[in-house]
C-alpha positions as CSV (number, residue, x, y, z in Angstrom):
1,M,-7.1,-43.8,33.7
2,L,-3.7,-43.2,32.1
3,G,-4.8,-44.9,28.9
4,C,-7.8,-42.5,28.5
5,I,-5.5,-39.5,28.9
6,N,-3.2,-41.1,26.3
7,I,-6.0,-41.6,23.8
8,A,-7.4,-38.1,24.4
9,M,-4.0,-36.5,23.7
10,Q,-3.5,-38.6,20.6
11,G,-6.8,-37.2,19.2
12,Q,-5.7,-33.6,20.0
13,G,-2.5,-34.3,18.1
14,E,-4.4,-35.2,15.0
15,I,-6.6,-32.1,15.3
16,V,-3.4,-29.9,15.6
17,I,-1.8,-31.5,12.6
18,F,-5.0,-31.2,10.6
19,L,-5.2,-27.4,11.5
20,L,-1.6,-26.9,10.6
21,L,-1.9,-28.6,7.2
22,F,-5.1,-26.7,6.6
23,I,-3.5,-23.3,7.4
24,I,-0.5,-24.2,5.2
25,G,-2.8,-25.2,2.4
26,I,-4.8,-21.9,2.6
27,G,-1.4,-20.0,2.6
28,L,-0.2,-21.7,-0.5
29,F,-3.5,-21.1,-2.2
30,V,-3.6,-17.4,-1.4
31,S,0.0,-16.9,-2.4
32,A,-0.5,-18.8,-5.7
33,T,-3.6,-16.7,-6.4
34,V,-1.8,-13.4,-5.7
35,W,1.3,-14.5,-7.8
36,S,-0.9,-15.7,-10.7
37,K,-3.0,-12.6,-10.8
38,G,-0.2,-10.5,-12.2
39,I,0.7,-13.1,-14.9
40,F,-3.0,-13.5,-15.9
41,Q,-3.3,-9.6,-16.3
42,Q,-0.1,-9.7,-18.4
43,N,-1.6,-12.3,-20.6
44,V,-4.8,-10.2,-21.0
45,D,-2.8,-7.1,-21.9
46,V,-0.7,-9.0,-24.5
47,A,-4.0,-10.3,-26.1
48,N,-5.4,-6.8,-26.1
49,I,-2.3,-5.4,-27.7
50,E,-2.3,-8.2,-30.4
51,N,-6.0,-7.7,-31.1
52,S,-5.5,-3.9,-31.4
53,E,-2.5,-4.3,-33.8
54,K,-4.5,-6.8,-35.8
55,F,-7.4,-4.4,-36.0
56,M,-5.3,-1.6,-37.3
57,K,-3.6,-3.9,-39.9
58,D,-7.0,-5.0,-41.1
59,L,-8.3,-1.4,-41.1
60,N,-5.2,-0.5,-43.2
61,Y,-5.9,-3.4,-45.6
62,N,-9.6,-2.4,-46.0
63,I,-8.6,1.3,-46.7
64,L,-6.1,0.3,-49.3
65,S,-8.8,-2.0,-51.0
66,I,-11.3,0.8,-51.0
67,I,-8.7,3.3,-52.5
68,K,-8.0,0.8,-55.2
69,F,-11.5,-0.5,-55.9
70,G,-13.9,1.8,-54.4
71,G,-17.1,0.8,-52.4
72,S,-17.3,0.5,-48.7
73,Q,-16.4,-1.9,-45.9
74,E,-17.9,-2.5,-42.4
75,M,-15.6,-3.8,-39.7
76,R,-16.5,-5.0,-36.2
77,Y,-14.8,-3.0,-33.5
78,N,-14.3,-5.4,-30.6
79,L,-11.5,-3.6,-28.8
80,D,-11.7,-2.3,-25.2
81,G,-10.7,1.3,-26.0
82,T,-11.5,4.3,-28.1
83,I,-11.0,5.0,-31.8
84,E,-10.5,8.5,-33.1
85,L,-10.1,10.4,-36.3
86,D,-7.4,13.0,-35.7
87,T,-8.9,16.4,-36.6
88,T,-5.5,18.1,-36.8
89,N,-4.2,15.6,-39.3
90,N,-6.9,14.3,-41.7
91,S,-4.8,11.2,-42.6
92,T,-4.6,9.6,-39.2
93,I,-6.8,7.2,-37.2
94,E,-5.8,6.3,-33.6
95,V,-6.8,3.6,-31.2
96,K,-6.2,3.9,-27.4
97,I,-6.5,0.9,-25.1
98,P,-5.7,0.6,-21.4
99,I,-2.8,-1.6,-20.4
100,T,-0.8,-2.4,-17.2
101,I,2.4,-3.7,-18.7
102,S,5.4,-1.6,-19.7
103,L,6.0,-1.0,-23.4
104,Q,8.1,1.5,-25.4
105,Q,7.6,5.2,-24.5
106,Q,8.7,6.3,-28.0
107,W,6.9,5.7,-31.2
108,V,7.7,2.3,-32.8
109,N,6.6,1.4,-36.3
110,I,4.9,-2.0,-36.6
111,S,4.2,-1.9,-40.3
112,S,5.0,0.4,-43.3
113,D,3.7,0.3,-47.0
114,G,2.8,3.8,-48.1
115,S,0.9,4.0,-44.8
116,Y,2.3,3.0,-41.6
117,I,1.1,1.8,-38.1
118,R,3.0,2.9,-35.1
119,E,2.5,2.5,-31.3
120,K,3.7,3.9,-28.0
121,Q,2.8,3.8,-24.4
122,E,1.7,6.9,-22.5
123,G,1.1,6.2,-18.9
124,S,-1.5,3.4,-18.7
125,I,-2.7,3.8,-22.3
126,L,-1.3,2.3,-25.5
127,R,-1.7,4.5,-28.5
128,I,-1.8,2.9,-32.0
129,Q,-1.9,5.1,-35.0
130,L,-2.6,4.4,-38.7
131,I,-1.1,7.2,-40.7
132,Y,-1.2,7.9,-44.5
133,N,1.5,10.0,-45.9
134,N,1.2,11.9,-49.2
135,T,2.6,9.8,-52.0
136,S,3.7,11.0,-55.3
137,T,0.3,10.0,-56.8
138,Y,-2.4,10.5,-54.2
139,K,-3.3,11.8,-50.7
140,V,-5.7,10.2,-48.4
141,V,-8.1,12.3,-46.3
142,F,-10.4,10.9,-43.6
143,F,-13.6,12.6,-42.6
144,T,-16.8,11.9,-40.6
145,E,-20.2,13.3,-40.2
146,G,-20.4,12.0,-36.8
147,P,-18.3,12.0,-33.6
148,T,-14.5,11.9,-34.1
149,L,-14.0,9.9,-30.9
150,A,-16.0,6.8,-30.0
151,T,-16.1,3.3,-28.7
152,P,-18.3,1.8,-31.4
153,N,-19.5,-1.6,-32.3
154,Y,-18.7,-1.1,-36.0
155,V,-16.5,1.1,-38.1
156,T,-17.6,1.8,-41.6
157,L,-15.3,2.9,-44.4
158,E,-16.6,4.4,-47.6
159,R,-14.8,5.9,-50.6
160,N,-16.4,9.4,-50.9
161,T,-14.9,11.6,-53.5
162,T,-11.8,12.0,-55.5
163,N,-10.4,15.4,-56.5
164,T,-7.6,15.7,-59.0
165,T,-5.8,19.0,-59.1
166,G,-2.2,18.1,-59.5
167,L,-2.3,15.5,-56.6
168,T,-5.2,13.0,-56.4
169,V,-7.0,13.5,-53.1
170,I,-9.1,10.4,-52.0
171,K,-11.7,11.2,-49.4
172,I,-12.6,8.3,-47.1
173,K,-15.7,8.7,-44.9
174,V,-15.3,7.0,-41.6
175,T,-18.5,6.2,-39.6
176,F,-18.6,4.9,-36.0
177,S,-21.8,3.0,-35.1
């Protein structure tokens, strides 16, 4: 009889050990998941920021090419945010994307060559602007016949007109589609 009780208690000990290991394993899995979620979101945000900066640099390159050679360019807009023509300053295009990481709260220039690209964080939004300053030879003016704010699939740039009255004004038509 004593042998049967011993065997039954030995079986219960194995069940208790299994349950303890199972609970520890679940706890480790949950804590690893919670911890890695923040790191994963940071990596997503960094990738979104890099894609946005690259888009703005490519946009700048295409605009400079259109200024120099004329014609038009269509660019795929694959960002998770809006693009806007600044109606108060006809020489600025701005992209706004949502982020969860902390960045500079003041404007930081990320490129400069007659035009410049700058960025800053406002709350949970990263603002990236492409700005064309007047040069000694020309001024760039953006305009659109459609909406000034969009989340398009494509951005089309087209050299429209050039007026020369002292300073050459190059009008670039921007279309969001």
